[in-house]
C-alpha atoms as a printed R data frame, in Angstrom:
    type eleno elety resid chain resno       x       y       z
1   ATOM     1    CA   MET     A     1 125.282  68.976  96.838
2   ATOM     2    CA   ILE     A     2 124.439  71.934  98.720
3   ATOM     3    CA   HIS     A     3 126.802  72.184 101.924
4   ATOM     4    CA   VAL     A     4 124.878  73.183 104.989
5   ATOM     5    CA   THR     A     5 126.944  73.318 107.906
6   ATOM     6    CA   GLN     A     6 125.549  72.592 111.550
7   ATOM     7    CA   GLU     A     7 125.856  76.273 112.322
8   ATOM     8    CA   ASN     A     8 123.447  77.521 109.766
9   ATOM     9    CA   SER     A     9 121.209  74.506 109.624
10  ATOM    10    CA   HIS     A    10 118.102  75.107 112.004
11  ATOM    11    CA   SER     A    11 114.625  74.248 112.326
12  ATOM    12    CA   ILE     A    12 111.938  75.811 110.819
13  ATOM    13    CA   GLY     A    13 110.561  77.474 113.735
14  ATOM    14    CA   SER     A    14 114.088  78.994 114.251
15  ATOM    15    CA   LEU     A    15 114.119  80.183 110.807
16  ATOM    16    CA   GLN     A    16 110.771  81.878 111.234
17  ATOM    17    CA   GLU     A    17 111.718  83.655 114.147
18  ATOM    18    CA   ALA     A    18 115.137  85.238 112.783
19  ATOM    19    CA   SER     A    19 113.218  86.316 109.557
20  ATOM    20    CA   GLY     A    20 110.335  88.038 111.489
21  ATOM    21    CA   LYS     A    21 112.483  89.863 113.619
22  ATOM    22    CA   ILE     A    22 112.014  93.530 113.355
23  ATOM    23    CA   PHE     A    23 114.317  95.847 115.159
24  ATOM    24    CA   GLU     A    24 113.237  98.584 117.300
25  ATOM    25    CA   LYS     A    25 114.862 101.422 115.212
26  ATOM    26    CA   ASP     A    26 113.052  99.791 111.923
27  ATOM    27    CA   ILE     A    27 109.751 100.368 113.787
28  ATOM    28    CA   ALA     A    28 110.487 103.769 115.037
29  ATOM    29    CA   ASP     A    29 111.583 104.878 111.750
30  ATOM    30    CA   ALA     A    30 108.333 103.449 110.306
31  ATOM    31    CA   ARG     A    31 106.162 105.270 112.776
32  ATOM    32    CA   LYS     A    32 107.948 108.345 112.481
33  ATOM    33    CA   ALA     A    33 107.216 108.537 108.668
34  ATOM    34    CA   ALA     A    34 103.445 108.071 109.808
35  ATOM    35    CA   LEU     A    35 104.078 111.004 112.291
36  ATOM    36    CA   ASN     A    36 105.717 113.120 110.121
37  ATOM    37    CA   ALA     A    37 102.725 113.024 107.489
38  ATOM    38    CA   ALA     A    38 100.440 113.322 110.505
39  ATOM    39    CA   LEU     A    39 101.907 116.676 111.531
40  ATOM    40    CA   GLY     A    40 102.170 117.781 107.735
41  ATOM    41    CA   ALA     A    41  98.645 116.942 107.030
42  ATOM    42    CA   GLY     A    42  97.611 118.613 110.346
43  ATOM    43    CA   LEU     A    43  99.049 121.954 109.332
44  ATOM    44    CA   LEU     A    44  97.118 121.747 105.746
45  ATOM    45    CA   ALA     A    45  93.803 120.929 107.691
46  ATOM    46    CA   LEU     A    46  93.955 123.823 109.817
47  ATOM    47    CA   SER     A    47  94.912 125.895 107.210
48  ATOM    48    CA   LYS     A    48  92.215 124.744 105.033
49  ATOM    49    CA   LEU     A    49  89.480 124.943 107.472
50  ATOM    50    CA   MET     A    50  90.155 128.768 108.131
51  ATOM    51    CA   LEU     A    51  90.339 128.986 104.359
52  ATOM    52    CA   PHE     A    52  87.060 127.457 103.999
53  ATOM    53    CA   PHE     A    53  85.303 130.031 106.673
54  ATOM    54    CA   ILE     A    54  86.721 132.616 105.085
55  ATOM    55    CA   SER     A    55  85.978 131.623 101.290
56  ATOM    56    CA   GLY     A    56  82.796 129.814 101.855
57  ATOM    57    CA   SER     A    57  83.707 127.559  98.892
58  ATOM    58    CA   MET     A    58  82.494 123.729  98.833
59  ATOM    59    CA   VAL     A    59  85.616 122.781  96.881
60  ATOM    60    CA   VAL     A    60  88.044 124.332  99.807
61  ATOM    61    CA   ALA     A    61  85.495 122.342 102.209
62  ATOM    62    CA   LEU     A    62  86.084 119.273 100.438
63  ATOM    63    CA   SER     A    63  89.887 119.512 100.520
64  ATOM    64    CA   ALA     A    64  89.615 120.344 104.204
65  ATOM    65    CA   TRP     A    65  87.613 117.315 105.234
66  ATOM    66    CA   ASP     A    66  90.121 115.286 103.085
67  ATOM    67    CA   SER     A    67  93.207 116.716 105.475
68  ATOM    68    CA   VAL     A    68  91.381 116.013 108.375
69  ATOM    69    CA   LEU     A    69  90.939 112.668 107.254
70  ATOM    70    CA   ASP     A    70  94.551 112.353 106.515
71  ATOM    71    CA   VAL     A    71  95.826 113.590 109.937
72  ATOM    72    CA   CYS     A    72  93.536 110.911 111.653
73  ATOM    73    CA   VAL     A    73  94.649 108.157 109.472
74  ATOM    74    CA   SER     A    74  98.155 109.311 109.795
75  ATOM    75    CA   GLY     A    75  97.858 109.204 113.487
76  ATOM    76    CA   ILE     A    76  96.140 105.774 113.552
77  ATOM    77    CA   ASN     A    77  98.870 104.138 111.162
78  ATOM    78    CA   GLN     A    78 101.606 105.180 113.804
79  ATOM    79    CA   LYS     A    79 100.112 103.291 116.454
80  ATOM    80    CA   VAL     A    80  98.826 100.358 114.067
81  ATOM    81    CA   ILE     A    81 102.671  99.603 112.603
82  ATOM    82    CA   HIS     A    82 104.125  99.168 115.949
83  ATOM    83    CA   PHE     A    83 101.235  96.479 116.811
84  ATOM    84    CA   ALA     A    84 101.313  94.813 113.608
85  ATOM    85    CA   ARG     A    85 105.062  93.931 113.736
86  ATOM    86    CA   GLN     A    86 105.086  92.654 117.098
87  ATOM    87    CA   GLN     A    87 106.592  89.032 117.471
88  ATOM    88    CA   PRO     A    88 104.146  86.132 116.999
89  ATOM    89    CA   ASP     A    89 102.715  84.986 120.014
90  ATOM    90    CA   GLU     A    90 100.790  81.833 121.791
91  ATOM    91    CA   LYS     A    91  97.452  83.460 120.639
92  ATOM    92    CA   HIS     A    92  98.653  84.700 117.324
93  ATOM    93    CA   PRO     A    93 101.108  82.189 115.715
94  ATOM    94    CA   TYR     A    94 101.052  83.843 112.555
95  ATOM    95    CA   GLY     A    95 101.853  87.391 113.752
96  ATOM    96    CA   HIS     A    96  99.625  90.608 113.906
97  ATOM    97    CA   GLY     A    97 100.447  91.608 110.116
98  ATOM    98    CA   LYS     A    98  96.565  91.861 109.275
99  ATOM    99    CA   ALA     A    99  96.101  94.993 111.559
100 ATOM   100    CA   GLU     A   100  97.659  96.878 108.689
101 ATOM   101    CA   SER     A   101  95.257  95.676 106.383
102 ATOM   102    CA   MET     A   102  92.249  96.518 108.874
103 ATOM   103    CA   ALA     A   103  93.701 100.270 109.184
104 ATOM   104    CA   ALA     A   104  93.952 100.273 105.433
105 ATOM   105    CA   LEU     A   105  90.152  99.401 105.128
106 ATOM   106    CA   VAL     A   106  89.279 101.694 108.149
107 ATOM   107    CA   GLN     A   107  90.829 104.398 106.174
108 ATOM   108    CA   GLY     A   108  89.089 103.306 103.088
109 ATOM   109    CA   ALA     A   109  85.606 103.665 104.720
110 ATOM   110    CA   LEU     A   110  86.522 106.970 106.073
111 ATOM   111    CA   ILE     A   111  87.056 108.429 102.742
112 ATOM   112    CA   VAL     A   112  83.957 106.955 101.227
113 ATOM   113    CA   GLY     A   113  82.076 108.432 104.032
114 ATOM   114    CA   GLY     A   114  83.707 111.954 104.034
115 ATOM   115    CA   ALA     A   115  83.355 111.991 100.043
116 ATOM   116    CA   LEU     A   116  79.204 111.155 101.027
117 ATOM   117    CA   LEU     A   117  78.994 114.013 103.191
118 ATOM   118    CA   ILE     A   118  80.392 116.378 100.765
119 ATOM   119    CA   ILE     A   119  78.175 115.085  97.997
120 ATOM   120    CA   ILE     A   120  74.929 115.560 100.337
121 ATOM   121    CA   SER     A   121  76.280 119.112 101.381
122 ATOM   122    CA   SER     A   122  77.434 120.198  97.539
123 ATOM   123    CA   GLY     A   123  73.678 118.912  96.477
124 ATOM   124    CA   GLN     A   124  72.068 121.242  98.925
125 ATOM   125    CA   LYS     A   125  74.481 124.086  97.742
126 ATOM   126    CA   LEU     A   126  73.454 123.256  93.856
127 ATOM   127    CA   TRP     A   127  69.731 123.384  94.873
128 ATOM   128    CA   GLU     A   128  70.292 126.852  96.535
129 ATOM   129    CA   ALA     A   129  72.221 128.242  93.571
130 ATOM   130    CA   PHE     A   130  69.473 126.944  91.000
131 ATOM   131    CA   HIS     A   131  66.927 129.023  93.325
132 ATOM   132    CA   GLY     A   132  68.899 131.973  93.376
133 ATOM   133    CA   LYS     A   133  70.429 131.640  96.890
134 ATOM   134    CA   THR     A   134  74.171 132.038  96.082
135 ATOM   135    CA   THR     A   135  77.125 132.863  98.375
136 ATOM   136    CA   PRO     A   136  80.163 134.097  96.278
137 ATOM   137    CA   ILE     A   137  83.536 132.822  97.017
138 ATOM   138    CA   GLU     A   138  85.829 135.272  98.758
139 ATOM   139    CA   TYR     A   139  89.429 135.887  98.124
140 ATOM   140    CA   PRO     A   140  89.538 133.320  94.979
141 ATOM   141    CA   TRP     A   141  92.986 134.090  93.812
142 ATOM   142    CA   PRO     A   142  94.743 133.718  97.119
143 ATOM   143    CA   THR     A   143  92.930 130.509  97.486
144 ATOM   144    CA   ALA     A   144  94.076 129.250  94.266
145 ATOM   145    CA   VAL     A   145  97.897 130.120  95.187
146 ATOM   146    CA   PHE     A   146  97.384 128.246  98.616
147 ATOM   147    CA   PHE     A   147  96.392 124.980  96.866
148 ATOM   148    CA   LEU     A   148  99.119 125.213  94.472
149 ATOM   149    CA   ALA     A   149 101.311 125.113  97.692
150 ATOM   150    CA   SER     A   150  99.349 122.652  99.261
151 ATOM   151    CA   ALA     A   151  99.981 120.586  96.145
152 ATOM   152    CA   ALA     A   152 103.810 121.012  96.768
153 ATOM   153    CA   ALA     A   153 103.644 120.038 100.327
154 ATOM   154    CA   SER     A   154 101.659 116.898  99.590
155 ATOM   155    CA   ILE     A   155 104.158 115.791  97.028
156 ATOM   156    CA   ILE     A   156 107.000 116.122  99.545
157 ATOM   157    CA   ILE     A   157 104.647 113.677 102.133
158 ATOM   158    CA   THR     A   158 104.111 111.314  99.546
159 ATOM   159    CA   ARG     A   159 107.539 110.870  98.323
160 ATOM   160    CA   SER     A   160 108.490 110.238 102.357
161 ATOM   161    CA   LEU     A   161 105.670 107.603 102.899
162 ATOM   162    CA   LYS     A   162 106.300 105.859  99.369
163 ATOM   163    CA   ARG     A   163 110.061 105.294 100.523
164 ATOM   164    CA   ALA     A   164 108.868 104.085 103.989
165 ATOM   165    CA   SER     A   165 106.267 101.969 102.453
166 ATOM   166    CA   LYS     A   166 108.618 100.353 100.276
167 ATOM   167    CA   LYS     A   167 111.570  99.944 102.705
168 ATOM   168    CA   TYR     A   168 109.209  98.265 105.600
169 ATOM   169    CA   ASN     A   169 106.884  96.686 103.042
170 ATOM   170    CA   SER     A   170 103.673  98.372 105.116
171 ATOM   171    CA   PRO     A   171 100.329  98.113 103.742
172 ATOM   172    CA   ALA     A   172  99.252 100.766 105.748
173 ATOM   173    CA   LEU     A   173 101.946 103.302 104.836
174 ATOM   174    CA   GLU     A   174 101.367 102.436 101.300
175 ATOM   175    CA   ALA     A   175  97.568 103.021 101.290
176 ATOM   176    CA   ASP     A   176  98.600 106.368 103.079
177 ATOM   177    CA   SER     A   177 100.923 107.294 100.210
178 ATOM   178    CA   GLU     A   178  98.406 106.597  97.619
179 ATOM   179    CA   HIS     A   179  95.938 108.817  99.347
180 ATOM   180    CA   TYR     A   180  98.318 111.746  99.509
181 ATOM   181    CA   ARG     A   181  99.264 111.170  95.987
182 ATOM   182    CA   SER     A   182  95.640 111.658  95.125
183 ATOM   183    CA   ASP     A   183  95.765 114.669  97.116
184 ATOM   184    CA   VAL     A   184  98.585 116.354  94.866
185 ATOM   185    CA   VAL     A   185  95.858 116.058  91.786
186 ATOM   186    CA   ALA     A   186  93.126 117.064  93.790
187 ATOM   187    CA   ASN     A   187  95.040 120.153  95.139
188 ATOM   188    CA   ILE     A   188  96.041 121.307  91.838
189 ATOM   189    CA   ALA     A   189  92.541 120.713  90.314
190 ATOM   190    CA   SER     A   190  91.170 122.529  93.206
191 ATOM   191    CA   ALA     A   191  93.586 125.682  92.378
192 ATOM   192    CA   ILE     A   192  92.418 125.538  88.833
193 ATOM   193    CA   SER     A   193  88.485 125.310  89.834
194 ATOM   194    CA   ILE     A   194  88.746 128.116  92.074
195 ATOM   195    CA   ALA     A   195  90.393 130.216  89.151
196 ATOM   196    CA   VAL     A   196  87.476 129.232  86.894
197 ATOM   197    CA   ILE     A   197  84.911 129.964  89.326
198 ATOM   198    CA   ALA     A   198  86.504 133.466  89.910
199 ATOM   199    CA   ILE     A   199  86.590 134.089  86.159
200 ATOM   200    CA   SER     A   200  83.275 132.647  85.144
201 ATOM   201    CA   GLN     A   201  81.392 134.112  88.229
202 ATOM   202    CA   ILE     A   202  78.973 131.012  87.746
203 ATOM   203    CA   PRO     A   203  77.086 130.286  91.121
204 ATOM   204    CA   TRP     A   204  76.492 126.535  90.568
205 ATOM   205    CA   LEU     A   205  79.725 125.708  89.426
206 ATOM   206    CA   ASP     A   206  81.712 125.561  92.768
207 ATOM   207    CA   PRO     A   207  79.458 122.863  94.490
208 ATOM   208    CA   LEU     A   208  79.133 121.034  91.114
209 ATOM   209    CA   LEU     A   209  82.903 120.773  90.936
210 ATOM   210    CA   ALA     A   210  83.115 119.622  94.707
211 ATOM   211    CA   THR     A   211  80.745 116.664  93.806
212 ATOM   212    CA   LEU     A   212  82.917 115.649  91.019
213 ATOM   213    CA   PHE     A   213  85.759 115.789  93.267
214 ATOM   214    CA   ALA     A   214  84.223 113.966  95.916
215 ATOM   215    CA   LEU     A   215  82.960 111.105  93.420
216 ATOM   216    CA   ASN     A   216  86.638 110.796  92.473
217 ATOM   217    CA   ILE     A   217  87.885 110.643  95.858
218 ATOM   218    CA   GLY     A   218  85.211 108.223  97.047
219 ATOM   219    CA   HIS     A   219  86.143 105.920  94.211
220 ATOM   220    CA   GLY     A   220  89.920 105.976  95.248
221 ATOM   221    CA   GLY     A   221  88.527 104.875  98.688
222 ATOM   222    CA   SER     A   222  86.463 101.944  97.341
223 ATOM   223    CA   LYS     A   223  89.584 100.764  95.664
224 ATOM   224    CA   LEU     A   224  91.176 100.935  98.745
225 ATOM   225    CA   ILE     A   225  88.564  99.080 100.715
226 ATOM   226    CA   ALA     A   226  88.561  96.063  98.053
227 ATOM   227    CA   THR     A   227  92.477  95.863  98.316
228 ATOM   228    CA   SER     A   228  92.144  95.507 102.115
229 ATOM   229    CA   VAL     A   229  89.387  93.275 102.018
230 ATOM   230    CA   ASP     A   230  91.271  90.968  99.452
231 ATOM   231    CA   GLU     A   231  94.270  90.803 102.171
232 ATOM   232    CA   LEU     A   232  92.246  90.076 104.960
233 ATOM   233    CA   LEU     A   233  90.421  87.077 102.989
234 ATOM   234    CA   ASP     A   234  93.963  85.960 101.950
235 ATOM   235    CA   HIS     A   235  93.695  86.553  98.378
236 ATOM   236    CA   ASP     A   236  96.222  85.138  96.017
237 ATOM   237    CA   LEU     A   237  99.515  86.988  95.737
238 ATOM   238    CA   PRO     A   238 100.198  88.766  92.205
239 ATOM   239    CA   ASP     A   239 101.495  86.788  89.368
240 ATOM   240    CA   ASN     A   240 104.765  88.995  88.939
241 ATOM   241    CA   PHE     A   241 105.690  88.453  92.730
242 ATOM   242    CA   LYS     A   242 105.067  84.595  92.091
243 ATOM   243    CA   GLU     A   243 107.382  84.426  89.198
244 ATOM   244    CA   GLU     A   244 109.890  86.159  91.059
245 ATOM   245    CA   VAL     A   245 109.645  83.847  93.964
246 ATOM   246    CA   LEU     A   246 109.674  80.851  91.517
247 ATOM   247    CA   LYS     A   247 112.919  82.127  89.891
248 ATOM   248    CA   VAL     A   248 114.630  82.552  93.259
249 ATOM   249    CA   ILE     A   249 113.564  78.796  94.019
250 ATOM   250    CA   SER     A   250 115.031  77.555  90.837
251 ATOM   251    CA   GLU     A   251 118.347  79.501  91.198
252 ATOM   252    CA   SER     A   252 118.663  78.104  95.061
253 ATOM   253    CA   SER     A   253 119.535  74.448  93.709
254 ATOM   254    CA   ASP     A   254 120.611  72.415  90.532
255 ATOM   255    CA   GLN     A   255 118.655  69.526  91.959
256 ATOM   256    CA   ILE     A   256 115.150  70.930  91.854
257 ATOM   257    CA   ILE     A   257 113.257  69.530  88.764
258 ATOM   258    CA   ASP     A   258 109.803  71.032  89.363
259 ATOM   259    CA   VAL     A   259 108.027  73.225  91.523
260 ATOM   260    CA   HIS     A   260 104.230  72.872  92.095
261 ATOM   261    CA   ASN     A   261 101.044  73.356  94.626
262 ATOM   262    CA   PHE     A   262 102.448  76.843  94.988
263 ATOM   263    CA   ARG     A   263 100.357  79.004  97.669
264 ATOM   264    CA   GLY     A   264 100.871  82.070  98.956
265 ATOM   265    CA   ARG     A   265  99.030  85.236 101.053
266 ATOM   266    CA   ARG     A   266 100.219  88.403 102.497
267 ATOM   267    CA   SER     A   267  99.744  89.334 106.224
268 ATOM   268    CA   GLY     A   268 100.772  92.911 106.519
269 ATOM   269    CA   HIS     A   269 104.367  93.168 105.875
270 ATOM   270    CA   ARG     A   270 105.051  89.318 105.722
271 ATOM   271    CA   TYR     A   271 104.246  86.843 102.929
272 ATOM   272    CA   PHE     A   272 103.495  82.883 103.865
273 ATOM   273    CA   LEU     A   273 104.504  80.481 101.183
274 ATOM   274    CA   ASP     A   274 104.078  76.969 100.931
275 ATOM   275    CA   PHE     A   275 105.080  74.809  97.963
276 ATOM   276    CA   HIS     A   276 106.316  71.373  96.760
277 ATOM   277    CA   ILE     A   277 109.586  70.849  95.113
278 ATOM   278    CA   THR     A   278 110.207  67.487  92.863
279 ATOM   279    CA   LEU     A   279 113.705  65.989  93.626
280 ATOM   280    CA   PRO     A   280 115.740  63.138  92.168
281 ATOM   281    CA   SER     A   281 114.511  60.022  93.822
282 ATOM   282    CA   ASN     A   282 117.841  58.512  94.428
283 ATOM   283    CA   LEU     A   283 118.880  61.488  96.888
284 ATOM   284    CA   ASP     A   284 119.067  60.265 100.373
285 ATOM   285    CA   PHE     A   285 116.921  61.767 103.208
286 ATOM   286    CA   SER     A   286 119.497  64.093 104.688
287 ATOM   287    CA   THR     A   287 120.516  65.521 101.464
288 ATOM   288    CA   VAL     A   288 116.769  66.145 100.648
289 ATOM   289    CA   HIS     A   289 116.477  67.924 104.075
290 ATOM   290    CA   GLU     A   290 119.405  70.112 103.207
291 ATOM   291    CA   ILE     A   291 117.955  71.171 100.147
292 ATOM   292    CA   THR     A   292 114.687  72.049 101.499
293 ATOM   293    CA   GLU     A   293 116.394  73.824 104.486
294 ATOM   294    CA   HIS     A   294 118.382  75.750 102.096
295 ATOM   295    CA   VAL     A   295 115.366  76.535  99.813
296 ATOM   296    CA   GLU     A   296 113.399  77.764 102.884
297 ATOM   297    CA   GLU     A   297 116.247  79.845 104.319
298 ATOM   298    CA   VAL     A   298 117.050  81.618 100.631
299 ATOM   299    CA   ILE     A   299 113.219  82.796 100.394
300 ATOM   300    CA   GLU     A   300 112.837  83.609 103.686
301 ATOM   301    CA   LYS     A   301 115.512  86.233 103.760
302 ATOM   302    CA   ARG     A   302 115.016  87.525 100.184
303 ATOM   303    CA   PHE     A   303 111.213  88.107 100.931
304 ATOM   304    CA   ASP     A   304 110.729  88.588 104.639
305 ATOM   305    CA   ALA     A   305 108.512  85.573 104.421
306 ATOM   306    CA   ASP     A   306 107.345  82.563 106.551
307 ATOM   307    CA   VAL     A   307 108.215  79.353 104.161
308 ATOM   308    CA   VAL     A   308 107.118  75.682 104.211
309 ATOM   309    CA   VAL     A   309 108.630  73.246 101.328
310 ATOM   310    CA   HIS     A   310 107.578  69.648 100.836
311 ATOM   311    CA   ALA     A   311 109.705  67.812  98.764
312 ATOM   312    CA   ASP     A   312 108.320  65.126  96.265
313 ATOM   313    CA   PRO     A   313 110.370  62.211  94.514
314 ATOM   314    CA   SER     A   314 110.804  61.831  90.883
315 ATOM   315    CA   ASP     A   315 111.035  58.733  88.764
316 ATOM   316    CA   ASN     A   316 114.064  60.594  86.913
317 ATOM   317    CA   ALA     A   317 117.135  60.018  88.925
318 ATOM   318    CA   MET     A   318 119.319  62.353  86.388
319 ATOM   319    CA   VAL     A   319 120.443  65.692  88.169
320 ATOM   320    CA   ARG     A   320 119.638  68.662  86.461
321 ATOM   321    CA   SER     A   321 122.522  71.108  85.192
322 ATOM   322    CA   ARG     A   322 122.062  74.983  86.221
323 ATOM   323    CA   THR     A   323 122.780  75.540  82.552
324 ATOM   324    CA   ALA     A   324 119.849  73.343  81.527
325 ATOM   325    CA   PRO     A   325 116.815  74.929  79.945
326 ATOM   326    CA   GLY     A   326 114.367  76.613  81.964
327 ATOM   327    CA   LEU     A   327 112.736  75.179  85.436
328 ATOM   328    CA   HIS     A   328 109.450  73.589  84.805
329 ATOM   329    CA   ARG     A   329 107.339  75.440  87.021
330 ATOM   330    CA   THR     A   330 103.793  74.195  86.880
331 ATOM   331    CA   MET     A   331 101.487  75.664  89.612
332 ATOM   332    CA   HIS     A   332  98.743  73.264  89.944
333 ATOM   333    CA   PRO     A   333  95.616  74.151  92.224
334 ATOM   334    CA   VAL     A   334  95.599  72.570  95.501
335 ATOM   335    CA   GLU     A   335  92.381  70.500  96.264
336 ATOM   336    CA   LYS     A   336  92.242  70.465  99.836
337 ATOM   337    CA   VAL     A   337  93.434  73.287 101.787
338 ATOM   338    CA   ASP     A   338  94.608  72.861 105.369
339 ATOM   339    CA   SER     A   339  92.322  75.186 107.713
340 ATOM   340    CA   GLN     A   340  95.467  76.048 110.087
341 ATOM   341    CA   ASN     A   341  97.292  77.280 107.246
């Protein structure tokens, strides 16, 4: 039997409050990561804009626009992270976590919009190139070297954001890190493209490559939009995450016979989980309550989650051993969903 003292036994409401507590230092560190990314992107954006006016390259224009978007998104994320991690209140009992998914959705829309603008502008340049109106790229080799330096800077920013997104489980920072990761590839590709254009002297190659890069960036933005919409619509959690949760449940008590009716969703940095566990029918109410409270506490601390556990009795009164074969973890679909959950 699990021994739960009165000091560590508490209500679901107090558990939710304790597990959802985010210290001000954590919020400040997460916002600092977004701010540092915005400052780094700002320097790159200014440099690329000046380089575009000097070189006249559409490839440089695309990269400059991408960096401007980085500045806007990282600046927005700094504010969103603070808002999304505020404690639940009377009007928002499930917290404010979806604000991060909304920010990621806006980021995806900006990326797609910027890509479309570059495609339109590059199309115009292609038309002019095929009709003899060409503008050669100025200073191609210094431009190529600059893009390689930009790739190195993007690697540093990406690693910083990736660490922060994992530490604080932030969709906004995760989306930001993925965007900067794509910038690394884009900057290297831009450096190679500028070099090829300088060597080949083909007038229509610059707008053509800019169009191809814009299509790739737009595809990444559309994937970000799809992921954000899934979270806003409470899409089911990944199978590997559910398996990890079920493993922790099975290890939390040797009395658990079965786990079923498992549901879960993500809201920003927090997870909302509810499931049924089957327990031996000969257990008294107090023991069942202790087991469910213990399971909730373990899951909430491990995954920063809001957890609701329902106990069902089993006709088999035998108690499982921890050394017994693997836990039977059937996951039946829920026929009726409470609209308040």
